[in-house]
C-alpha positions, 0 to 999 in steps of 0.5 A: 819111376826112376826119379821116385826111386832116386828120392827113395834111395836118398831118403833110405840112405839118409835115415839108415845113416841117422839110425846107425851108431848113436853113442850111449847115454841117451834115451828118448825120441827125436823128431825131424821135420822134412823139406824138399827142393828142386824136385822134378816136375814130372814127379807129379802125384809122387810129391804127395807121397814124400814124408813130412817128418820122421822119428828117431827112437834111441836107447843107449846103443840101440836106435830105430828110425820110423819113417812113413813114406805115405799112408800105405808105405811105412819103414822102420830101421833098427840099428845096434851100434855095438854089433854094427847090425841094421834091420830094415822093416817095410810095410808096403800096402799091407805086405810086411818084409824085413831085410838085413843089409850088409853093413860092410858093403854100405861103408864103401865110398870115399868122403871128405869132411870140412868143418866150418866156423858157422854157428846156429841154434836149433831147438835151443841147442848151439850147432856147428856146421860140417860139409861132407862131400863124396867123389861125385860131388854129392853133398851132405851138410851137417849142423851138429851139437856137442850138447847131446851124446856124440854120434859116429857115422859108420856108413861114411867110413872117413867121417869122424864128427863129434856131436849129434846132427840137429839138421842134415841136408842131402844134395844129390842129382840136383835134388835136396832133402833137408831134415831138421830136429823139431822135438827132443823128448827124453823118456824111457824106451822099452827094449821091444821097440828094437825087435823084429815086429810080429808078422814081418817076413825076412827077405834077401837083398836080391828078393827086396830089389826084385820086389822094388822093381830093380832098385838097388840097395 
């Protein structure tokens, strides 16, 4: 449905943003818990498909966001901050496909940033608040900490926030998606985590859109 597609687009853009351009000098896994507000009643059974958590795997300039949209739909977004490269891998109903989005195309858009004086603590980290708004008045609220390596968001070209987002809230079309860090596990990560998984077939943007029923990426 169009509503479900909007939810998927919000999640995809959020997690692609999260997986892009993490600064160097951090290695480990960061888990986010997810919550939703103001979802339309007509979503019905689709509500059960929305993920409750996501995991960000980081090794210096490499990162991977793991996201299960449901028991039957899994998504991995790999990013190389040095080369500005992103790889999206989707396992839907056993069909494994991979897609390399146009990063320059994803950077398009005009955003404003307002740094706030608000402070709160998330998982023991002191966080500051920033509010990002686009020309359509869609909002992204960031709670970021300077006690973790800096994070630069390449998908929002006019944004420069020094710190790592411990919580981010995306408001679009009246719906809200909130992601909050629930666990930080500093540990060794194998390089193979960021490779194209075995059995995945690369597709073009047009092929992906056709398979997703016309949903634009």
